[in-house]
C-alpha positions in Angstrom: -85.5 15.1 -26.2 -84.8 17.4 -29.1 -81.5 19.4 -29.3 -82.0 23.1 -28.6 -79.3 23.9 -31.2 -80.4 21.9 -34.2 -83.7 20.3 -33.2 -82.5 16.8 -34.0 -83.4 13.9 -31.6 -80.9 13.5 -28.8 -79.7 10.1 -27.4 -80.2 9.5 -23.7 -77.3 8.1 -21.7 -75.3 8.1 -18.5 -72.0 9.4 -17.2 -70.5 6.9 -14.8 -68.8 8.2 -11.7 -65.4 7.1 -10.4 -63.5 7.8 -7.1 -64.4 11.5 -7.0 -67.6 13.6 -7.2 -68.5 14.9 -10.6 -69.3 18.5 -10.4 -69.8 21.5 -12.6 -67.5 24.5 -11.7 -67.4 27.9 -13.5 -64.4 28.1 -15.7 -63.1 31.3 -13.9 -63.0 29.3 -10.6 -61.3 26.2 -12.0 -57.8 25.6 -10.7 -57.2 22.1 -11.8 -58.2 18.6 -10.5 -55.9 18.7 -7.5 -58.1 21.3 -5.8 -61.4 19.7 -6.7 -62.4 19.1 -3.1 -62.4 22.9 -2.4 -64.5 24.0 -5.4 -68.0 25.2 -5.0 -70.2 24.1 -7.8 -73.1 21.9 -8.8 -72.6 18.4 -7.6 -73.9 16.1 -10.4 -72.9 12.8 -8.8 -71.1 11.7 -5.7 -68.2 9.2 -5.5 -69.2 6.1 -7.5 -72.6 7.5 -8.4 -73.8 7.8 -12.0 -75.1 11.0 -13.5 -78.4 10.5 -15.4 -80.2 11.3 -17.6 -77.7 12.8 -19.9 -78.6 13.7 -23.5 -76.1 13.8 -26.4 -76.6 15.3 -29.8 -74.4 13.5 -32.4 -74.9 16.3 -35.0 -73.9 19.2 -32.6 -71.7 17.1 -30.3 -73.4 18.7 -27.3 -74.3 17.1 -24.0 -77.2 18.4 -21.8 -77.6 17.5 -18.2 -80.6 18.4 -16.1 -79.4 19.9 -12.8 -82.8 20.1 -11.1 -82.5 18.6 -7.6 -78.7 18.6 -7.6 -76.8 20.2 -4.7 -75.3 23.6 -5.6 -72.6 24.3 -3.1 -72.1 27.8 -4.5 -75.3 28.8 -2.6 -74.2 27.4 0.8 
């Protein structure tokens, strides 16, 4: 995959999950990690689940994650 910012080749990788779900939450709704269970957002991975594929651009230091097929609790 090529970086949409600089067009360099990106490196494919994985984000490993831990005890909690990994989810994207809009910054204006973020109230800190203590309240994560109550946030509505895009669930990228459940407890102990890895998020993949994830692409990283070393030049731009950007990460891209495809959210197709991920559960979006903001729409529920």
